[in-house]
SERO-4910 file (N, C-alpha, C, O; in steps of 0.05 Angstrom, whole numbers):
BEGIN
 pado doro    nc1    nc2    nc3   cac1   cac2   cac3    cc1    cc2    cc3    oc1    oc2    oc3
  Met    A   -235    512    579   -225    485    578   -242    468    559   -231    453    543
  Glu    A   -269    471    561   -286    456    543   -282    464    514   -284    448    496
  Ile    A   -277    491    510   -273    501    483   -248    488    471   -247    481    447
  Gln    A   -227    486    488   -202    474    479   -206    444    471   -195    435    451
  Lys    A   -221    430    488   -227    402    482   -242    399    456   -238    381    440
  Gln    A   -262    417    452   -278    416    428   -260    422    403   -264    410    382
  Gln    A   -241    440    406   -223    446    384   -206    421    378   -200    415    354
  Glu    A   -197    408    399   -180    383    394   -196    362    380   -186    349    362
  Val    A   -222    359    388   -239    339    375   -243    346    345   -242    329    328
  Asn    A   -248    372    340   -252    381    312   -227    377    296   -228    369    272
  Asn    A   -203    382    308   -178    378    294   -174    349    287   -165    342    265
  Asn    A   -180    331    307   -178    302    302   -196    293    279   -189    277    262
  Arg    A   -221    304    280   -240    297    259   -231    307    232   -233    292    212
  Ser    A   -221    331    231   -211    342    205   -187    326    195   -185    321    171
  Phe    A   -169    318    213   -146    301    205   -155    274    194   -145    264    174
  Arg    A   -174    262    209   -185    236    200   -199    238    173   -198    220    157
  Thr    A   -213    261    169   -227    265    144   -207    267    121   -212    257     99
  Ile    A   -185    281    126   -164    284    105   -153    256     98   -149    250     74
  Ile    A   -147    240    119   -136    213    114   -156    196     99   -149    180     82
  Arg    A   -182    198    107   -203    182     93   -205    190     64   -208    173     47
  Gln    A   -204    216     58   -204    225     31   -180    214     15   -182    208     -8
  Leu    A   -157    212     29   -133    201     16   -138    171      9   -131    162    -12
  Val    A   -149    156     28   -154    128     24   -174    123      2   -171    104    -14
  Glu    A   -195    140      0   -216    137    -20   -209    151    -46   -226    151    -64
  His    A   -185    162    -48   -178    176    -73   -176    155    -96   -168    132    -91
  Lys    A   -182    163   -120   -184    145   -143   -156    133   -150   -155    112   -163
  Tyr    A   -134    147   -142   -108    138   -149    -95    121   -127    -74    109   -131
  Phe    A   -108    120   -103    -96    106    -81    -94     76    -86    -72     64    -83
  Gln    A   -116     64    -93   -116     35    -98    -99     26   -122    -85      6   -120
  Pro    A   -100     41   -145    -81     34   -167    -52     34   -159    -36     18   -168
  Ile    A    -44     54   -142    -16     55   -132    -10     30   -116     12     19   -118
  Val    A    -28     22    -98    -24     -2    -82    -21    -27   -100     -4    -44    -95
  Ile    A    -38    -29   -120    -37    -52   -139    -10    -52   -154      2    -73   -157
  Ala    A     -1    -28   -162     25    -26   -175     48    -35   -157     67    -49   -166
  Ile    A     46    -28   -131     67    -37   -112     67    -67   -109     88    -80   -106
  Ile    A     43    -79   -108     40   -108   -105     52   -122   -130     66   -142   -127
  Phe    A     47   -111   -154     59   -121   -178     89   -120   -177    103   -139   -183
  Phe    A     99    -97   -168    128    -93   -166    140   -113   -146    162   -124   -150
  Asn    A    125   -117   -124    134   -137   -104    136   -165   -116    154   -180   -111
  Gly    A    117   -171   -134    117   -197   -147    142   -200   -165    154   -221   -166
  Leu    A    149   -179   -179    173   -179   -196    198   -183   -180    216   -197   -188
  Ile    A    199   -170   -157    222   -173   -139    224   -202   -129    246   -213   -128
  Ile    A    201   -214   -122    202   -242   -112    211   -261   -134    226   -279   -129
  Val    A    201   -256   -159    209   -273   -182    239   -270   -187    253   -289   -192
  Thr    A    249   -245   -185    278   -240   -190    295   -253   -169    317   -262   -175
  Glu    A    285   -255   -144    300   -268   -123    304   -297   -127    323   -309   -117
  Thr    A    286   -310   -144    290   -338   -150    315   -343   -167    326   -365   -168
  Tyr    A    323   -322   -182    347   -324   -199    372   -313   -184    394   -323   -188
  Leu    A    367   -292   -168    390   -280   -153    385   -283   -123    379   -264   -109
  Thr    A    389   -307   -114    384   -313    -86    404   -298    -68    428   -299    -72
  Gly    A    393   -285    -47    410   -271    -28    421   -244    -37    439   -234    -24
  Asn    A    411   -234    -59    420   -208    -69    413   -186    -49    389   -183    -42
  Ser    A    432   -170    -40    428   -150    -19    409   -128    -29    393   -118    -13
  Leu    A    411   -119    -54    394    -98    -65    365   -107    -65    347    -92    -57
  Leu    A    360   -132    -74    332   -142    -75    321   -145    -47    297   -139    -43
  Leu    A    337   -154    -28    328   -156      0    321   -129     12    301   -126     26
  Ala    A    337   -108      5    332    -81     15    306    -71      3    290    -58     17
  Ile    A    301    -75    -23    276    -66    -36    253    -81    -24    231    -69    -19
  Asp    A    256   -107    -18    234   -122     -6    227   -111     21    204   -110     29
  Arg    A    247   -104     37    242    -93     64    228    -66     61    210    -60     77
  Ile    A    235    -50     42    221    -24     38    192    -28     31    175    -14     41
  Ile    A    187    -48     14    159    -54      6    143    -63     30    120    -55     32
  Val    A    155    -79     47    141    -87     72    132    -63     88    109    -62     97
  Trp    A    150    -44     92    143    -20    108    123     -2     93    108     12    106
  Ile    A    123     -3     67    103     12     51     75      0     57     55     14     61
  Phe    A     74    -27     58     49    -41     64     40    -34     93     16    -31     98
  Val    A     59    -33    111     52    -25    139     41      3    140     21      8    153
  Leu    A     53     21    125     43     49    124     15     50    112     -2     65    121
  Glu    A     11     34     91    -16     33     79    -36     23     99    -58     34    101
  Leu    A    -29      3    114    -46     -8    135    -53     13    156    -77     15    163
  Ile    A    -34     28    165    -38     48    186    -56     70    175    -75     80    188
  Val    A    -51     78    150    -67    100    138    -96     91    135   -115    107    141
  Lys    A   -101     66    127   -128     56    124   -142     55    151   -166     61    153
  Ile    A   -128     46    171   -141     44    198   -148     71    208   -169     75    220
  Ile    A   -130     91    204   -136    119    213   -160    130    198   -178    142    209
  Gly    A   -159    126    171   -180    138    155   -207    125    158   -227    139    159
  Leu    A   -208     99    160   -233     85    162   -242     79    191   -265     73    196
  Gly    A   -223     82    210   -229     75    237   -226     45    241   -228     29    222
  Phe    A   -222     36    266   -219      8    272   -244     -8    264   -242    -29    252
  Lys    A   -267      3    271   -292    -12    265   -297    -13    235   -304    -34    224
  Gly    A   -293      9    221   -297     10    193   -277     -8    178   -283    -20    158
  Tyr    A   -252     -9    188   -231    -24    174   -236    -54    178   -235    -69    159
  Phe    A   -239    -62    203   -241    -91    209   -269   -103    204   -272   -127    207
  Ser    A   -288    -86    196   -314    -97    188   -313   -111    161   -330   -127    155
  Asp    A   -293   -105    145   -289   -117    119   -270   -141    122   -248   -137    131
  Arg    A   -279   -165    114   -263   -189    118   -238   -188    100   -218   -200    108
  Trp    A   -239   -174     78   -215   -172     61   -194   -155     74   -170   -160     71
  Asn    A   -203   -135     90   -183   -119    105   -170   -137    127   -146   -134    132
  Leu    A   -186   -155    139   -174   -173    158   -153   -191    145   -132   -197    157
  Phe    A   -159   -199    121   -139   -216    106   -114   -200    101    -92   -210    105
  Asp    A   -117   -175     91    -93   -158     87    -77   -154    113    -53   -155    113
  Phe    A    -92   -149    134    -79   -144    160    -62   -168    169    -40   -165    178
  Ser    A    -73   -193    166    -59   -217    174    -34   -221    157    -13   -229    167
  Ile    A    -36   -215    130    -13   -218    113     10   -199    120     33   -206    122
  Val    A      2   -174    125     22   -153    131     35   -159    158     60   -157    161
  Ile    A     19   -165    178     30   -171    205     47   -196    204     68   -197    217
  Gly    A     39   -216    188     55   -240    185     82   -234    172    102   -246    180
  Ser    A     82   -216    153    107   -208    140    126   -195    160    150   -199    159
  Leu    A    115   -179    178    132   -166    199    143   -186    219    166   -186    227
  Leu    A    125   -205    228    133   -223    249    154   -243    240    172   -250    254
  Phe    A    151   -252    214    169   -273    205    192   -262    187    206   -278    175
  Tyr    A    195   -236    186    215   -225    168    243   -232    177    261   -237    161
  Ser    A    247   -234    203    274   -240    214    277   -269    222    295   -277    237
  Thr    A    258   -286    213    259   -314    221    283   -328    208    290   -322    186
  Pro    A    295   -347    222    318   -362    211    309   -383    190    325   -393    175
  Phe    A    282   -389    189    272   -408    170    267   -395    143    248   -380    140
  Val    A    284   -400    124    283   -387     98    257   -395     84    245   -378     70
  Ser    A    249   -420     86    225   -429     73    200   -415     82    182   -408     66
  Val    A    198   -409    109    175   -395    120    175   -366    109    154   -355    102
  Leu    A    199   -354    108    201   -326     98    192   -324     69    178   -306     62
  Arg    A    201   -344     53    193   -344     25    163   -348     22    150   -336      4
  Leu    A    152   -365     39    123   -370     38    108   -344     44     88   -338     30
  Ile    A    116   -329     64    103   -304     71    105   -284     49     86   -269     43
  Arg    A    129   -283     35    132   -265     13    113   -272    -10    101   -254    -22
  Val    A    110   -298    -15     92   -306    -37     63   -300    -29     47   -291    -46
  Leu    A     56   -303     -4     29   -298      5     22   -268      2     -2   -261     -1
  Arg    A     42   -251      2     37   -222     -2     25   -217    -29     10   -198    -32
  Leu    A     31   -234    -49     19   -231    -75    -11   -236    -76    -25   -226    -93
  Ile    A    -21   -251    -56    -49   -257    -55    -65   -231    -48    -89   -230    -52
  Arg    A    -51   -211    -38    -64   -185    -33    -75   -173    -59    -91   -154    -58
  Met    A    -67   -183    -82    -78   -174   -107   -108   -180   -109   -122   -165   -123
  Ile    A   -117   -201    -95   -145   -208    -97   -163   -187    -85   -181   -177    -99
  Pro    A   -159   -178    -60   -176   -157    -49   -171   -130    -62   -189   -112    -61
  Ala    A   -148   -126    -75   -142   -100    -87   -157    -96   -113   -164    -73   -120
  Ile    A   -163   -118   -128   -176   -116   -154   -205   -125   -150   -209   -148   -143
  Pro    A   -225   -108   -156   -253   -115   -151   -262   -140   -167   -277   -156   -156
  Ala    A   -252   -144   -191   -261   -167   -208   -252   -193   -195   -267   -212   -194
  Leu    A   -227   -194   -185   -217   -218   -171   -233   -222   -145   -239   -245   -138
  Arg    A   -238   -201   -130   -253   -203   -105   -281   -214   -110   -291   -229    -94
  Lys    A   -293   -206   -132   -320   -215   -139   -320   -245   -144   -338   -259   -136
  Ile    A   -299   -255   -158   -297   -283   -164   -294   -300   -139   -307   -320   -135
  Ile    A   -276   -291   -121   -271   -306    -96   -296   -305    -79   -303   -326    -67
  Asp    A   -310   -283    -77   -335   -281    -61   -355   -301    -72   -369   -314    -57
  Ser    A   -358   -302    -99   -377   -321   -111   -369   -350   -105   -387   -367    -99
  Leu    A   -343   -356   -105   -334   -383    -99   -341   -390    -70   -350   -412    -64
  Met    A   -337   -371    -51   -342   -376    -23   -372   -380    -19   -380   -397     -3
  Lys    A   -389   -364    -33   -418   -367    -30   -428   -394    -41   -448   -405    -32
  Ser    A   -414   -404    -61   -423   -429    -74   -414   -454    -59   -422   -476    -66
  Val    A   -397   -451    -38   -387   -475    -24   -410   -492    -12   -409   -516    -15
  Pro    A   -430   -480      2   -452   -497     12   -466   -513     -9   -473   -536     -5
  Ala    A   -470   -500    -33   -484   -514    -54   -466   -536    -66   -476   -556    -77
  Leu    A   -440   -532    -65   -421   -552    -77   -417   -576    -58   -406   -596    -68
  Thr    A   -425   -575    -33   -421   -598    -15   -437   -622    -25   -427   -645    -22
  Gly    A   -461   -618    -35   -477   -640    -46   -464   -653    -70   -463   -677    -72
  Ile    A   -453   -636    -88   -439   -647   -111   -413   -662   -102   -406   -682   -114
  Leu    A   -400   -651    -81   -376   -664    -71   -383   -691    -60   -368   -711    -64
  Gly    A   -405   -693    -45   -413   -719    -34   -420   -739    -56   -413   -762    -54
  Leu    A   -433   -729    -77   -439   -747   -100   -414   -756   -114   -411   -779   -122
  Ser    A   -394   -738   -116   -369   -745   -129   -354   -766   -113   -343   -785   -124
  Ile    A   -353   -763    -86   -340   -783    -69   -353   -810    -72   -339   -831    -73
  Leu    A   -380   -810    -73   -394   -835    -75   -388   -849   -102   -382   -873   -103
  Ile    A   -388   -834   -124   -383   -846   -150   -354   -855   -152   -349   -877   -163
  Phe    A   -335   -839   -143   -307   -847   -144   -302   -872   -127   -287   -890   -135
  Ser    A   -316   -874   -104   -312   -897    -87   -323   -922   -100   -310   -943    -99
  Ile    A   -346   -920   -113   -358   -944   -126   -340   -953   -149   -335   -977   -151
  Tyr    A   -331   -935   -165   -313   -942   -188   -286   -952   -178   -274   -969   -191
  Ala    A   -276   -941   -156   -251   -951   -146   -253   -979   -136   -235   -995   -140
  Ile    A   -275   -986   -122   -279  -1013   -113   -281  -1033   -136   -270  -1055   -136
  Ile    A   -296  -1024   -157   -299  -1041   -181   -272  -1045   -194   -265  -1067   -203
  Gly    A   -256  -1023   -196   -230  -1025   -208   -211  -1044   -193   -197  -1060   -206
  Thr    A   -210  -1042   -166   -193  -1060   -151   -202  -1089   -152   -186  -1108   -150
  Thr    A   -228  -1093   -156   -239  -1120   -157   -231  -1134   -183   -224  -1158   -183
  Phe    A   -233  -1120   -206   -230  -1133   -232   -203  -1128   -245   -195  -1144   -262
  Phe    A   -190  -1106   -238   -166  -1098   -253   -140  -1098   -237   -119  -1090   -247
  Ser    A   -141  -1107   -212   -117  -1106   -195    -94  -1124   -205    -71  -1118   -200
  Glu    A   -101  -1145   -220    -80  -1164   -229    -72  -1158   -258    -53  -1170   -269
  Val    A    -86  -1139   -271    -79  -1133   -299    -56  -1113   -301    -38  -1116   -316
  Leu    A    -58  -1091   -285    -38  -1070   -285    -21  -1072   -260    -28  -1085   -241
  Pro    A      2  -1058   -259     18  -1057   -234      2  -1046   -211    -19  -1034   -214
  Tyr    A     14  -1050   -187      0  -1043   -162     -8  -1014   -161    -29  -1008   -150
  Glu    A      8   -996   -172      3   -967   -169    -21   -957   -184    -29   -934   -181
  Phe    A    -34   -974   -200    -58   -965   -215    -84   -974   -200    -99   -957   -192
  Phe    A    -88  -1000   -198   -112  -1010   -184   -106  -1031   -163   -122  -1049   -158
  Gly    A    -82  -1029   -151    -74  -1049   -131    -88  -1046   -105    -91  -1065    -90
  Ser    A    -97  -1022    -98   -112  -1017    -73   -132   -995    -77   -134   -982    -98
  Phe    A   -148   -990    -56   -169   -970    -59   -158   -942    -64   -168   -928    -82
  His    A   -138   -934    -49   -127   -907    -52   -112   -903    -78   -114   -882    -90
  Thr    A    -98   -925    -88    -85   -922   -114   -106   -921   -136   -101   -908   -156
  Ala    A   -128   -936   -133   -149   -935   -153   -162   -907   -154   -169   -897   -176
  Leu    A   -165   -894   -131   -176   -867   -130   -158   -848   -146   -167   -831   -161
  Phe    A   -132   -851   -142   -113   -833   -156   -114   -839   -186   -112   -820   -202
  Thr    A   -116   -864   -194   -118   -871   -222   -143   -859   -234   -143   -849   -257
  Leu    A   -165   -860   -220   -190   -848   -230   -188   -818   -232   -200   -806   -250
  Met    A   -173   -805   -214   -168   -777   -217   -152   -771   -242   -157   -751   -256
  Gln    A   -133   -788   -249   -119   -785   -274   -137   -789   -298   -135   -774   -317
  Val    A   -155   -808   -296   -174   -812   -318   -193   -789   -322   -198   -781   -345
  Val    A   -203   -778   -300   -223   -756   -302   -210   -730   -312   -224   -713   -322
  Thr    A   -184   -728   -309   -170   -704   -320   -159   -709   -348   -145   -692   -359
  Phe    A   -164   -733   -359   -155   -741   -386   -125   -740   -389   -115   -735   -411
  Glu    A   -110   -745   -368    -81   -745   -369    -70   -773   -376    -68   -789   -358
  Ser    A    -64   -778   -401    -53   -803   -411    -70   -827   -401    -59   -849   -397
  Trp    A    -96   -823   -398   -113   -845   -388   -116   -867   -408   -118   -891   -400
  Ala    A   -117   -861   -434   -121   -882   -454    -97   -900   -458    -99   -925   -458
  Ser    A    -73   -887   -461    -49   -903   -467    -39   -918   -442    -29   -940   -444
  Gln    A    -40   -905   -418    -28   -917   -394    -48   -935   -379    -39   -955   -368
  Val    A    -73   -929   -380    -93   -943   -363   -113   -959   -379   -114   -984   -376
  Ala    A   -128   -946   -396   -151   -958   -409   -143   -980   -429   -153  -1003   -426
  Arg    A   -126   -974   -448   -120   -993   -469   -106  -1019   -459   -114  -1041   -467
  Pro    A    -87  -1017   -440    -76  -1042   -430    -97  -1060   -416    -95  -1084   -418
  Ile    A   -116  -1048   -402   -136  -1063   -388   -156  -1075   -408   -164  -1098   -406
  Ile    A   -164  -1059   -428   -183  -1068   -449   -171  -1091   -464   -186  -1109   -473
  Asn    A   -145  -1092   -469   -132  -1114   -483   -135  -1140   -467   -136  -1162   -479
  Glu    A   -136  -1138   -440   -139  -1162   -424   -168  -1168   -416   -176  -1191   -415
  Val    A   -183  -1146   -412   -211  -1148   -404   -228  -1133   -424   -231  -1109   -421
  Pro    A   -239  -1146   -444   -252  -1131   -466   -275  -1113   -458   -280  -1092   -470
  Trp    A   -290  -1121   -437   -313  -1105   -429   -306  -1081   -413   -323  -1065   -405
  Ala    A   -280  -1076   -407   -271  -1054   -390   -277  -1027   -403   -277  -1006   -389
  Trp    A   -282  -1026   -429   -289  -1001   -442   -314   -989   -430   -317   -964   -428
  Val    A   -333  -1006   -422   -358   -996   -410   -351   -982   -384   -363   -961   -378
  Tyr    A   -333   -993   -369   -325   -981   -343   -313   -953   -347   -321   -934   -334
  Phe    A   -295   -950   -366   -281   -925   -370   -299   -904   -383   -299   -881   -376
  Val    A   -314   -912   -403   -332   -894   -417   -354   -883   -398   -359   -859   -398
  Ser    A   -366   -901   -383   -387   -892   -364   -376   -874   -343   -388   -854   -335
  Phe    A   -351   -880   -333   -339   -863   -312   -332   -835   -324   -337   -815   -310
  Ile    A   -322   -834   -348   -316   -808   -360   -341   -791   -364   -341   -767   -359
  Ile    A   -362   -805   -374   -388   -790   -378   -399   -779   -352   -407   -756   -350
  Ile    A   -399   -796   -331   -410   -787   -305   -391   -768   -291   -399   -747   -282
  Gly    A   -366   -776   -289   -347   -760   -273   -337   -735   -286   -337   -713   -274
  Ala    A   -329   -737   -311   -317   -713   -325   -338   -695   -337   -336   -671   -335
  Leu    A   -358   -707   -351   -376   -691   -367   -400   -681   -350   -411   -659   -355
  Val    A   -409   -696   -331   -433   -689   -316   -426   -674   -290   -435   -651   -286
  Ile    A   -410   -686   -273   -404   -674   -247   -388   -648   -249   -394   -629   -236
  Leu    A   -367   -648   -266   -351   -624   -270   -368   -601   -281   -365   -578   -273
  Asn    A   -386   -608   -300   -404   -587   -311   -423   -577   -290   -431   -554   -291
  Leu    A   -432   -595   -272   -449   -586   -250   -435   -566   -232   -446   -546   -224
  Val    A   -410   -571   -226   -394   -553   -210   -392   -525   -224   -395   -505   -211
  Val    A   -386   -525   -250   -383   -500   -265   -410   -486   -265   -411   -461   -262
  Ala    A   -432   -500   -268   -458   -488   -269   -465   -474   -243   -476   -452   -242
  Val    A   -459   -488   -220   -465   -476   -194   -449   -451   -189   -459   -431   -180
  Ile    A   -423   -452   -196   -406   -428   -192   -415   -405   -210   -415   -382   -200
  Leu    A   -422   -411   -235   -431   -389   -253   -458   -377   -243   -462   -353   -245
  Ser    A   -475   -394   -231   -500   -383   -221   -495   -363   -198   -509   -343   -196
  Tyr    A   -477   -370   -180   -470   -352   -158   -455   -327   -168   -456   -306   -156
  Leu    A   -439   -331   -190   -424   -309   -201   -442   -287   -212   -436   -263   -210
  Gly    A   -465   -295   -222   -484   -275   -233   -505   -265   -213   -521   -248   -219
  Gln    A   -504   -277   -188   -523   -269   -168   -519   -240   -159   -539   -226   -156
  Asp    A   -495   -231   -155   -490   -204   -146   -499   -184   -166   -511   -163   -159
  Asp    A   -495   -189   -192   -504   -171   -212   -535   -170   -213   -546   -148   -217
  Glu    A   -547   -192   -208   -576   -193   -208   -587   -177   -184   -607   -163   -186
  Val    A   -574   -180   -161   -583   -165   -137   -580   -135   -141   -598   -120   -134
  Lys    A   -557   -127   -153   -553    -99   -158   -573    -88   -178   -583    -66   -176
  Arg    A   -580   -105   -198   -600    -97   -218   -627    -93   -205   -641    -74   -212
  Glu    A   -634   -111   -187   -660   -109   -173   -661    -84   -156   -681    -70   -154
  Glu    A   -638    -78   -142   -637    -54   -126   -640    -29   -142   -654    -10   -134
  Gln    A   -628    -29   -166   -630     -5   -184   -659     -2   -194   -669     20   -196
  Met    A   -672    -25   -200   -700    -24   -209   -718    -14   -187   -736      2   -192
  Asp    A   -713    -23   -162   -729    -13   -140   -726     17   -135   -745     31   -130
  Arg    A   -700     25   -138   -695     54   -135   -708     70   -157   -719     92   -151
  Leu    A   -707     61   -181   -720     75   -203   -750     75   -200   -764     95   -206
  Tyr    A   -761     53   -189   -790     52   -185   -799     72   -163   -819     86   -166
  Lys    A   -783     74   -142   -790     93   -121   -787    122   -131   -804    139   -125
  Asp    A   -766    127   -146   -763    154   -158   -786    161   -176   -795    184   -177
  Asn    A   -795    141   -192   -817    145   -210   -843    151   -195   -858    168   -203
  Gln    A   -847    137   -173   -871    141   -156   -870    169   -144   -891    183   -143
  Glu    A   -847    177   -134   -844    204   -123   -849    226   -144   -861    246   -138
  Leu    A   -839    221   -168   -842    240   -190   -872    242   -197   -882    264   -202
  Lys    A   -885    220   -199   -914    220   -204   -930    235   -183   -948    250   -189
  Lys    A   -921    231   -158   -935    245   -136   -930    275   -138   -949    291   -133
  Asp    A   -906    283   -145   -900    312   -148   -916    324   -171   -926    346   -169
  Ile    A   -918    310   -193   -933    319   -217   -962    322   -209   -976    341   -218
  Gln    A   -973    303   -194  -1001    304   -186  -1006    328   -168  -1027    341   -170
  Glu    A   -987    334   -150   -991    357   -133   -990    383   -149  -1005    402   -143
  Ile    A   -972    384   -169   -970    408   -186   -996    412   -201  -1006    434   -204
  Lys    A  -1007    390   -212  -1033    391   -226  -1055    402   -208  -1071    418   -216
  Gln    A  -1055    391   -184  -1076    400   -165  -1073    429   -158  -1093    443   -156
  Leu    A  -1048    439   -155  -1044    467   -150  -1053    485   -173  -1065    506   -169
  Ile    A  -1048    476   -198  -1057    491   -221  -1087    492   -223  -1099    512   -230
  Leu    A  -1100    468   -218  -1129    468   -218  -1141    486   -197  -1161    500   -203
  Asn    A  -1130    486   -174  -1140    503   -152  -1137    533   -160  -1155    549   -155
  Arg    A  -1114    540   -171  -1110    567   -180  -1130    576   -201  -1140    598   -201
  Asn    A  -1135    557   -220  -1154    564   -242  -1182    567   -230  -1197    585   -239
  Asn    A  -1189    550   -211  -1215    553   -199  -1219    579   -184  -1240    591   -184
  Asn    A  -1197    587   -170  -1198    612   -156  -1200    636   -175  -1214    655   -169
  Asn    A  -1187    634   -197  -1189    656   -217  -1217    657   -229  -1223    674   -246
***
């Protein structure tokens, strides 16, 4: 009886090993990426051919392919190994959501779930995953910059509503929230000179100081700070890997020196004995 149980355990392990090798095969992930790309083409085509039965059938097949991929990964990596990766949790939620809402009467929800399936491209491609990981790591550092941005935007919005509310229509500087939206337009350089700055400067000559100082602080300084923080975190992973490689090389070098020293000592001892 115990021998039979042991054989069953060995068979389960061998089956799981085969599935794991399949999941870790070099062609497995590229095939998944190709299916996601194809799914994107189907979704784009559906925007032109709404309700096409062939496209809906292909979309349903793709959903079940994703389900099969999910099951294979869980079997190969195990529950603990699979769910220990947060990107796998993201994939799991997208696939399960696709199954749960596939028969929903709300067409907008179904289309949203289909579009969200394309986000699976992020964990599938290492370069995209690296960028998102860096962005997530940089969020705590960006909170200070966000607070500074809110403070500067609030100060300039109050100044704008105080001095320019009667110069332009209400939707520009008529209230605090409209002034914030106008400043967002200015900081993105979207028709800020022709629609906002020049009409105000014609009525209030000193207003150029307001707009130039805001652009220098808001667009050139704060946005560059955000880019600098993100780039610093983007290179952090490469630096950590480089340090790990250097530590590994140093340890290998030390072990090699130790082995050479032992060989020298053995040769000296042999010569002394001779």
